[in-house]
C-alpha positions in Angstrom: -14.4 25.7 7.4 -13.3 28.5 9.4 -10.6 26.8 10.9 -9.1 26.5 7.6 -10.1 29.7 6.3 -7.5 31.0 9.6 -5.1 28.8 9.1 -4.8 29.7 5.1 -4.6 33.7 6.0 -2.4 32.8 8.9 0.1 31.2 6.5 0.0 34.1 3.9 0.3 36.3 7.0 3.5 34.7 8.2 5.1 34.7 4.8 4.7 38.4 4.3 6.2 38.8 7.7 9.3 37.1 6.7 9.7 38.2 3.1 9.8 40.9 4.6 12.2 40.3 7.9 14.6 38.9 4.7 13.9 42.5 2.6 15.1 44.5 5.4 18.4 42.0 6.2 19.1 42.6 2.7 18.6 46.4 2.3 21.1 46.4 6.1 23.9 44.8 4.0 23.7 46.9 1.0 24.0 50.0 2.8 26.9 48.4 4.7 28.4 47.2 1.1 27.3 50.1 -1.3 28.8 53.3 -0.9 26.2 55.5 -2.0 23.5 53.9 -0.2 23.1 54.8 3.5 20.1 54.4 6.2 20.9 57.2 8.6 20.9 60.8 9.3 24.0 62.8 8.5 24.1 63.4 12.6 24.7 59.6 13.0 21.9 57.4 14.4 21.6 54.3 16.8 21.7 50.9 15.1 17.6 50.7 16.4 17.2 53.9 14.2 18.9 52.0 11.1 17.0 48.8 11.5 13.8 50.4 12.0 14.7 52.9 8.7 15.4 49.7 7.0 12.5 48.2 8.1 10.6 50.9 6.9 12.1 51.1 3.5 11.7 47.2 3.2 8.0 47.8 3.6 7.1 50.8 1.6 9.3 49.3 -1.4 7.4 46.1 -1.5 3.9 48.0 -0.9 5.0 50.0 -3.2 6.0 47.0 -6.0 2.8 45.0 -5.3 0.6 48.4 -5.6 1.9 50.6 -8.6 4.0 47.4 -10.5 1.0 46.0 -12.1 -0.4 49.1 -13.4 3.1 50.5 -14.7 3.1 47.0 -16.5 -0.9 46.9 -18.2 0.3 51.1 -18.9 3.3 49.3 -20.7 2.0 46.5 -22.9 2.5 48.1 -26.0 6.2 49.0 -25.3 8.4 46.8 -27.0 9.5 43.5 -25.0 14.0 44.6 -25.3 12.9 48.5 -24.2 10.7 47.1 -21.4 13.3 45.1 -20.0 15.4 47.8 -19.6 13.0 49.7 -18.5 12.2 47.1 -15.7 15.4 48.3 -13.6 14.7 51.5 -13.8 10.9 51.4 -12.8 11.9 49.5 -10.0 15.2 51.7 -8.9 12.4 54.8 -9.2 10.1 52.7 -7.2 12.9 52.1 -4.4 13.9 56.1 -4.2 10.1 57.1 -3.8 10.3 54.4 -0.8 13.1 56.5 0.8 11.9 59.8 0.4 8.9 58.3 2.6 11.3 57.8 5.6 10.8 60.0 8.5 14.0 62.5 8.7 15.4 61.5 5.6 17.6 59.2 6.9 17.6 57.2 3.3 19.3 58.3 0.5 21.1 56.6 -2.7 22.4 57.8 -5.4 20.1 56.8 -8.8 22.5 54.1 -10.4 22.7 52.8 -7.1 19.1 52.7 -6.1 18.5 50.5 -9.6 21.3 47.5 -7.8 19.6 47.7 -5.0 16.2 47.0 -6.1 17.3 44.9 -8.6 18.9 42.3 -5.4 16.0 42.7 -3.4 13.3 41.8 -5.6 15.6 39.0 -6.4 16.1 37.9 -3.0 12.2 38.5 -1.9 11.2 36.6 -5.0 13.7 33.9 -4.2 12.2 34.1 -0.3 8.7 34.0 -1.8 9.2 30.6 -3.6 10.9 29.2 -0.3 8.1 29.5 1.3 5.3 28.3 -1.3 6.5 25.5 -1.8 5.2 24.3 1.0 1.6 25.6 0.0 -0.7 23.1 -1.6 -2.6 25.3 -3.8 1.2 26.8 -5.9 2.4 22.7 -5.2 -1.2 21.7 -7.3 -0.9 24.8 -9.9 3.1 23.3 -10.5 1.6 19.8 -11.0 -0.6 21.0 -13.3 2.0 22.6 -15.4 4.9 19.9 -15.5 1.9 17.6 -16.7 1.1 19.6 -19.3 4.5 20.6 -20.2 5.2 16.5 -20.3 2.1 15.9 -22.4 3.3 18.3 -25.0 6.9 17.4 -25.4 5.6 13.6 -25.8 2.8 15.1 -28.4 0.1 13.9 -26.6 -3.0 15.9 -26.8 -4.7 16.5 -23.3 -7.9 15.2 -23.0 -9.7 17.5 -21.4 -8.7 20.9 -19.8 -8.7 21.9 -16.1 -11.4 23.4 -15.6 -13.8 20.9 -17.2 -14.5 17.3 -18.9 -15.3 18.2 -22.4 -14.4 16.4 -25.1 -14.5 16.6 -29.1 -18.1 16.1 -30.8 -18.8 12.7 -31.0 -16.2 11.1 -28.6 -17.5 8.9 -25.8 -17.4 9.4 -21.9 -15.1 7.9 -20.4 -15.7 5.2 -17.7 -15.1 6.6 -14.1 -11.6 5.5 -12.7 -11.4 4.5 -9.2 -8.4 6.0 -6.9 -8.3 3.7 -3.7 -6.4 5.3 -1.3 -5.0 3.6 1.8 -4.8 5.3 4.9 -2.1 2.6 6.9 -2.9 1.7 10.3 -6.0 4.1 10.5 -8.6 2.2 12.2 -12.5 3.5 11.8 -12.5 4.7 15.2 -9.9 6.7 15.2 -11.2 8.3 12.0 -15.1 8.8 13.1 -13.0 10.9 16.4 -10.4 12.7 14.2 -13.9 13.5 11.4 -16.2 14.6 14.6 -12.9 16.7 16.0 -12.6 18.7 13.4 -9.3 17.1 12.2 -9.8 16.3 9.2 -12.1 18.4 7.7 -11.8 17.1 4.5 -12.7 13.4 5.0 -16.0 14.7 7.2 -16.9 16.9 4.5 -17.4 13.6 2.4 -19.2 12.0 4.5 -21.3 14.1 5.0 -22.5 14.4 1.5 -21.0 12.0 -0.5 -19.6 9.1 1.3 -20.4 6.3 3.4 -18.8 4.2 6.1 -18.5 0.3 7.2 -15.6 -1.5 9.6 -14.1 -4.1 8.5 -12.4 -7.0 10.4 -8.8 -8.4 10.0 -7.7 -11.7 9.9 -5.9 -12.9 13.0 -2.4 -11.3 11.2 -3.9 -7.9 11.6 -1.1 -6.0 9.7 0.0 -4.6 6.3 1.4 -7.6 4.8 -1.3 -9.7 5.1 -4.4 -7.6 4.3 -2.4 -5.5 1.6 -2.3 -9.0 -0.3 -5.3 -9.9 0.2 -7.2 -6.5 -1.1 -4.6 -6.6 -4.4 -4.0 -10.1 -4.9 -7.0 -11.8 -3.4 -5.3 -14.4 -1.1 -3.5 -13.9 1.8 -3.4 -17.9 2.4 -0.4 -19.0 4.3 0.4 -15.4 5.6 0.4 -16.5 9.4 2.3 -13.3 10.4 4.4 -10.3 9.9 7.4 -12.3 10.1 7.5 -16.4 10.4 9.7 -19.4 9.8 9.7 -21.5 7.4 11.0 -25.0 8.0 11.4 -26.3 4.4 13.7 -23.4 3.4 15.0 -22.8 6.8 14.1 -19.2 6.2 12.4 -16.4 7.8 9.8 -14.4 5.5 9.8 -10.8 6.4 6.4 -9.4 4.8 8.6 -6.0 4.3 11.7 -7.5 2.7 11.3 -7.3 -1.0 12.5 -10.7 -1.6 9.7 -11.8 0.9 7.4 -9.4 -1.2 8.0 -10.7 -4.5 7.5 -14.6 -3.3 4.6 -13.5 -1.5 2.8 -11.9 -4.8 3.9 -14.8 -6.7 2.1 -17.5 -4.3 -1.1 -15.2 -4.8 -1.4 -14.8 -8.4 -0.3 -18.7 -8.0 -3.4 -19.3 -5.7 -5.8 -17.1 -7.5 -4.8 -17.6 -10.8 -5.2 -13.6 -11.9 -2.3 -10.9 -11.6 -4.4 -8.8 -9.3 -6.6 -6.0 -9.1 -4.8 -3.7 -11.2 -4.5 -5.5 -14.1 -5.2 -3.7 -16.6 -4.3 0.2 -16.8 -3.8 0.4 -13.1 -1.0 2.3 -11.0 0.4 0.8 -7.5 2.4 3.1 -5.7 3.7 3.0 -2.4 2.9 -0.1 -1.5 4.0 -3.9 -0.6 2.6 -5.3 -3.5 2.0 -4.2 -7.3 -1.8 -5.7 -7.5 -1.1 -6.6 -11.1 -0.3 -2.6 -12.3 1.1 -2.0 -15.4 2.9 1.8 -13.3 4.8 1.2 -10.7 6.6 3.7 -8.4 7.8 2.3 -5.0 6.4 -1.2 -4.8 8.5 -3.2 -2.6 8.4 -6.4 -4.1 9.5 -5.2 -7.2 12.8 -3.3 -5.6 14.7 -6.4 -5.1 15.5 -6.3 -8.6 19.0 -5.1 -9.7 19.4 -2.8 -12.9 17.4 -1.9 -15.1 14.8 -4.0 -14.0 13.8 -2.5 -11.0 11.6 0.5 -11.6 10.6 0.9 -7.8 12.6 3.6 -6.7 12.3 5.4 -10.2 8.9 7.0 -8.3 11.9 9.3 -6.3 13.9 10.3 -9.4 10.9 11.6 -11.3 9.6 13.6 -8.3 13.1 15.2 -7.0 13.9 16.0 -10.6 12.0 19.2 -10.2 13.8 21.8 -8.1 10.6 23.0 -6.6 9.3 19.7 -5.3 12.9 19.1 -3.9 12.7 22.3 -2.0 9.3 21.9 -0.9 10.5 18.3 0.3 13.5 19.4 2.1 12.1 21.9 3.9 9.3 20.0 5.1 11.7 17.3 6.3 14.2 19.6 8.2 10.9 20.4 9.6 9.4 17.0 10.1 12.8 16.0 12.0 12.8 19.1 14.2 9.2 18.4 14.9 10.0 14.7 16.4 12.9 15.8 18.7 10.8 18.2 20.2 8.0 15.8 20.7 10.2 13.1 21.9 12.1 15.9 24.8 8.5 16.9 25.7 7.3 13.3 26.3 10.0 12.6 28.5 10.1 15.7 30.3 6.1 14.8 30.8 7.1 11.4 32.0 4.6 10.1 29.6 4.3 6.5 30.0 3.8 4.1 28.1 6.9 5.4 25.8 9.2 3.9 23.7 12.8 5.0 22.9 12.5 7.8 19.9 16.3 8.3 19.5 19.1 7.2 16.9 17.8 7.4 13.2 14.0 6.9 14.0 13.8 11.6 13.5 14.8 10.6 10.0 13.1 7.7 9.0 9.5 9.2 10.6 10.4 12.0 8.3 11.0 9.9 5.1 7.2 8.5 6.1 5.1 11.6 7.5 6.9 13.8 4.5 9.5 12.3 1.7 6.9 8.9 1.1 3.7 11.1 0.8 4.5 13.6 -1.5 6.0 11.3 -3.8 2.7 8.8 -3.6 0.5 11.9 -3.5 2.3 13.1 -6.4 1.9 10.0 -8.1 -1.4 9.7 -7.4 -1.8 13.6 -9.0 0.2 12.7 -12.2 -1.9 9.3 -12.4 -5.6 11.1 -12.8 -4.2 13.6 -15.0 -3.3 11.0 -17.5 -6.9 9.5 -16.8 -5.5 6.2 -15.5 -8.8 3.5 -15.2 -7.9 2.4 -11.7 -5.0 3.9 -9.0 -4.4 2.3 -5.7 -2.0 4.1 -3.2 -0.4 3.7 0.5 0.3 6.5 3.1 2.0 5.0 6.1 2.7 8.6 7.9 0.0 7.7 10.5 1.1 4.3 11.1 4.6 5.1 11.2 4.0 7.8 13.9 1.6 6.2 16.1 4.1 3.0 16.9 6.2 4.9 18.6 3.6 7.8 20.2 0.5 5.7 20.3 -2.3 5.5 18.0 -3.9 8.7 19.5 -2.7 11.8 21.0 -0.9 15.0 19.6 1.6 13.5 17.7 -0.5 11.5 15.6 -3.5 14.4 15.8 -1.2 16.5 13.6 -0.1 13.8 11.2 -4.0 12.9 10.8 -4.3 16.8 10.0 -1.8 16.8 7.2 -3.0 13.9 5.5 -6.4 15.5 5.3 -4.4 18.3 3.7 -3.4 15.5 1.1 -6.8 14.2 0.5 -8.0 17.7 -0.3 -5.3 18.3 -3.3 -5.8 14.9 -4.6 -9.9 15.8 -4.9 -8.9 19.2 -6.0 -7.2 17.9 -8.4 -9.7 15.1 -9.8 -12.3 17.9 -10.5 -9.6 18.9 -13.7 -8.8 15.4 -14.6 -9.4 14.1 -18.4 -12.3 11.5 -16.9 -14.2 12.0 -13.7 -12.9 10.0 -10.4 -14.6 8.1 -7.3 -12.1 8.1 -4.5 -12.8 5.0 -2.0 -10.6 5.6 1.4 -10.0 2.6 3.4 -7.1 0.9 5.6 -5.2 -2.2 6.2 -5.8 -2.8 9.9 -5.9 -0.1 13.4 -3.8 0.2 16.1 -3.9 -1.2 19.6 -2.2 0.8 22.4 -0.1 -0.4 25.5 2.8 -0.8 27.2 5.9 -3.2 25.4 5.8 -6.6 27.1 9.8 -5.8 27.9 8.6 -2.8 30.0 5.9 -4.0 31.7 7.7 -7.5 32.9 11.0 -6.8 32.3 11.8 -9.6 29.8 11.2 -10.5 26.5 9.3 -13.1 25.0 12.0 -14.5 23.8 13.6 -14.5 27.3 10.1 -15.9 28.7 10.6 -19.1 26.0 14.0 -19.9 26.6 13.5 -19.9 30.1 10.4 -22.3 29.7 12.7 -24.6 27.7 15.4 -25.1 30.4 18.0 -22.8 27.8 20.1 -20.2 29.5 18.8 -16.4 29.6 20.7 -13.0 29.0 21.1 -11.0 32.1 20.7 -8.2 29.3 17.0 -8.1 27.9 16.9 -7.5 24.6 15.1 -5.1 22.2 13.1 -6.7 19.4 13.2 -4.1 16.7 10.2 -2.5 15.3 9.1 -4.3 11.7 7.2 -0.9 10.7 6.9 -0.7 6.7 8.8 3.3 7.0 12.6 1.4 7.7 11.7 -1.3 4.9 11.0 1.8 2.3 14.1 3.7 3.4 15.7 1.0 2.6 14.7 0.0 -0.6 14.8 4.1 -1.6 18.2 3.8 -0.9 18.5 0.5 -2.7 20.0 -1.5 0.6 18.9 -5.0 1.6 16.2 -5.1 4.4 17.6 -7.9 6.0 17.2 -8.9 9.7 20.5 -10.4 11.1 20.9 -14.3 12.1 16.9 -14.0 11.9 16.7 -13.5 8.0 18.3 -17.2 8.3 18.4 -18.9 11.9 21.5 -21.2 12.4 21.4 -24.9 12.8 20.9 -26.0 15.9 17.6 -27.2 18.6 16.9 -23.7 20.1 13.7 -22.6 19.3 13.1 -19.6 16.8 11.1 -16.7 18.6 10.0 -14.0 16.2 7.7 -11.2 17.0 4.6 -9.4 15.2 3.1 -6.5 17.0 1.2 -8.7 19.7 1.3 -12.2 18.3 4.6 -13.9 18.5 5.5 -17.2 16.8 7.5 -20.0 18.1 9.1 -22.5 16.1 11.4 -25.8 16.2 14.0 -26.1 13.5 14.4 -29.6 14.8 11.1 -30.9 14.8 10.1 -31.5 11.2 6.6 -30.4 10.1 4.0 -29.3 12.9 5.2 -29.8 16.5 2.5 -32.1 18.2 1.7 -30.7 21.6 2.5 -33.9 22.7 5.7 -33.7 21.3 6.7 -29.8 22.7 5.4 -31.1 26.4 7.5 -34.2 25.9 10.8 -32.2 24.7 9.9 -29.1 27.1 7.8 -30.1 29.6 7.4 -26.5 31.6 7.0 -23.9 27.9 3.2 -24.2 27.4 2.5 -23.8 31.1 4.8 -20.6 31.7 3.4 -19.1 28.7 -0.1 -19.7 28.8 0.3 -19.0 32.7 2.0 -15.6 32.2 0.2 -12.4 32.9 1.2 -10.7 29.1 0.0 -13.7 27.5 -3.6 -14.0 26.5 -3.7 -17.5 24.7 -1.7 -19.8 22.8 -2.6 -22.2 19.4 -1.0 -25.2 19.5 -1.6 -27.8 16.7 -5.5 -27.1 16.4 -5.4 -26.8 20.6 -5.9 -23.4 22.2 -4.5 -23.3 26.1 -5.8 -19.9 27.9 -4.8 -18.8 31.3 -5.8 -20.6 34.8 -5.1 -24.3 32.6 -7.7 -23.5 30.0 -7.9 -25.8 26.9 -10.0 -25.6 23.8 -10.3 -27.7 20.8 -10.8 -26.0 17.3 -12.6 -28.7 16.0 -15.2 -28.9 18.7 -18.3 -26.3 18.1 -18.1 -23.7 20.8 -15.2 -24.4 22.8 -12.8 -21.7 21.1 -15.6 -19.1 21.2 -16.2 -19.3 24.9 -12.5 -19.1 25.2 -11.9 -16.2 22.8 -14.7 -14.0 23.8 -12.7 -11.3 25.0 -11.1 -10.8 21.5 -14.1 -9.7 20.4 -16.4 -11.6 17.8 -14.5 -13.7 15.0 -11.7 -14.5 16.7 -12.4 -18.3 16.8 -12.8 -18.0 12.9 -9.6 -16.2 12.5 -7.6 -18.3 14.5 -9.1 -21.3 12.6 -8.4 -20.1 9.3 -4.3 -19.6 10.1 -4.2 -23.1 12.0 -4.9 -24.0 8.4 -2.1 -22.6 7.0 0.7 -25.0 5.8 3.4 -22.5 7.3 1.3 -22.1 10.6 4.2 -21.8 13.4 4.4 -24.9 16.5 3.6 -22.4 18.7 1.2 -19.4 18.2 1.2 -16.8 20.8 -1.3 -13.9 21.0 -0.7 -11.0 23.9 -3.4 -10.2 26.8 -6.1 -8.1 25.8 -7.6 -5.9 28.3 -11.1 -5.1 27.0 -12.0 -2.3 29.4 -8.7 0.0 28.1 -8.2 -1.6 24.8 -4.9 -2.2 25.7 -2.0 -5.3 24.5 1.3 -6.1 24.8 3.5 -5.7 21.8 6.2 -8.4 21.5 8.0 -5.2 19.7 9.0 -1.9 20.7 5.7 0.0 19.7 3.4 1.2 22.0 0.6 1.4 19.2 1.0 -1.9 17.7 -1.2 -4.3 15.4 -0.6 -7.8 14.2 -2.9 -9.7 16.1 -6.2 -10.0 18.0 -7.1 -7.4 20.6 -8.5 -4.2 20.5 -9.1 -1.3 17.2 -5.8 -3.3 15.9 -8.3 -5.5 14.0 -11.4 -3.1 12.9 -9.9 -0.7 9.9 -12.4 1.1 7.7 -13.9 1.0 4.3 -15.3 4.5 2.8 -16.8 4.9 -0.9 -19.1 7.3 -2.4 -22.9 6.8 -2.8 -22.7 6.4 -6.6 -20.7 2.9 -6.0 -23.1 -0.4 -4.3 -23.1 -1.0 -0.6 -20.5 -3.6 0.5 -23.2 -5.4 2.7 -22.4 -6.8 5.9 -18.9 -5.6 7.5 -17.0 -7.6 5.0 -14.5 -10.3 7.4 -10.6 -10.8 6.2 -9.0 -8.3 3.6 -9.9 -11.0 0.8 -13.6 -10.4 1.0 -12.6 -6.6 0.5 -10.8 -7.8 -2.4 -14.0 -8.9 -3.4 -15.8 -6.0 -2.8 -13.5 -3.3 -4.5 -13.3 -5.8 -7.4 -17.3 -5.6 -8.0 -16.5 -1.8 -7.7 -14.3 -1.8 -10.6 -16.8 -3.7 -12.6 -20.0 -1.4 -11.7 -17.7 1.8 -13.0 -17.4 -0.2 -16.3 -13.8 -0.4 -15.4 -11.4 -3.5 -17.8 -10.1 -4.6 -14.7 -11.2 -8.1 -15.0 -9.6 -11.6 -13.8 -6.5 -12.3 -16.0 -6.7 -16.2 -17.0 -3.5 -18.1 -17.3 -2.7 -20.6 -20.0 -2.3 -23.9 -18.7 1.1 -25.1 -17.6 3.7 -23.7 -14.8 2.6 -20.1 -13.6 4.4 -17.6 -14.4 6.9 -15.6 -11.7 4.8 -12.1 -11.7 8.8 -10.5 -11.6 9.2 -9.0 -15.1 12.5 -7.8 -16.5 11.2 -4.1 -16.8 8.3 -2.6 -15.7 7.3 1.4 -16.3 6.6 3.8 -13.2 5.7 7.1 -14.8 4.7 9.3 -12.4 3.7 12.5 -13.5 1.9 11.7 -15.9 3.3 8.7 -17.3 2.0 8.4 -20.8 4.5 6.4 -22.3 3.8 3.2 -23.8 2.8 0.3 -20.7 4.8 -2.1 -19.4 3.9 -5.6 -20.2 1.6 -6.7 -16.9 3.2 -9.1 -14.9 1.1 -11.8 -15.6 1.0 -12.0 -19.2 
């Protein structure tokens, strides 16, 4: 509490000093331009004395304006508006003359008419400076969002359903059922959240845990990444999603979870498998997610960003947010500050010689600033708009921590600052919820955690693709290539710019027998395009006798999955269909590892060879096959232990949920408990409709338009 008060006081003091400095410079400039305005004695003064005179004059004028002006305005309330408008300038000029008279040795002097001009210019500059500084203040931001929401309701002729300070309704009106807001803190693991609360980084979340919320970890599937987790959470099925990216032999294409066309296809498959539109089917909003969840209101949803023309409403959230100049200024200032912060943090890490470390140059500072500032601000504004509009269910993803942790590591000063700013966003949302037209219950959750560790390339000097080619007897490039990170922020940037998210030749590998090697964090998939169906262990060993042994015995590899058989170091072999064998081989990876591997082994598009990196239980470290020192995607460490945090008014989830589909069941139960309208949407007999409507609505502040047709109706 005290830390927050000191931060608020310090911010206010900094704003006062900056406004004072700008006012001083303005006074100096005007003294040099206007002939009847001077800031020095008749004998002449040094530059230091002139500057001090300007500072004293600006300070005295600001103080008089703050103290005397409100009293004058109250005394002149009965003066006609037109006369008062003219008096403002003369009274302002009079205050300036008084301020100049307070300067020692009569160094300040101005003609009365000049004083009016100087006072007007200084007031305008001080007001503009104060406004520019206040755009980053959360309280000012909240008040501005209220005004925008109220203005929009009046323009559309919609009466407010409640006041800011209460949820009063007309006599006889029924009390609306509580709404649910699901806020996903992307990549924040259970242990990381607990540590941040205990250290004071996240006082808002810590206060909730003390007073109103409970928390539990849950276990991800083998594919511990946003695509698999969020598809399961929002649509109830992540069947046949073996990794972040994988090769499908039947189409010859590589599926990538953060590619819009792939996301749309995965959503279509999930709807077809479950027979319902998703968690947010009726009166729901999906903000900043990979998938829509069946929501009517969409903003920054990747699965719809592949649409062309008016049907693509994914970017409408950006346009709606930045149409307000104050929002644009607030975000632009924070964006620049974040770019500078990343460059400074990266330089400091290089100077200190931090290890492990990955490259953070090129466009990364801009991508990081987009994730931690632009996307955060737009998504938070959208959630606030949804609450002020009284929506029944909102699901939003905040990706800031995940993006920074990939390049800076899951723990450290860089990620600490991101967590603190996320906590401020949560506090802002909670304060708005107090004034929404219906009660809201806020649920926090994450889709996965992150495990630290040096990359496979950095640790062993070659990529997994090079190791596979060597095991197959194929030529290996002397210069090790880098596997580009597949973080969600990069896809969001390209989607916002309406550019396709493709990955060169990996999008559709060319013909030939060369293996296709794809990385998903510390999980890698190897497929042989010339082998129809799934290759058996015998066929792989016959075609490439040294490959499996080369991979299984490499110190950076934990285990392989080949056609229902696990291969580990030192010739260890375990069949998935023999009870106990897989559990013993996978025991270092924690409870539930064998169950997760068995489930993936049954997927139609599981790769010929699945490779999970080595894992050190003592340090929690893994080796990502991508350029990430904080990674997720496979088994090992905190990446597989996200959290679920709920208000005590909702029922306890029971045993620790296992898999994203189990989390979906818990969230759907909570929606039923709040008496919300979210129910499975039965489909008519016949072929399942493609969940890509011709149009969708995406109101962001707050949308009270006629809702768009649901994606499965």
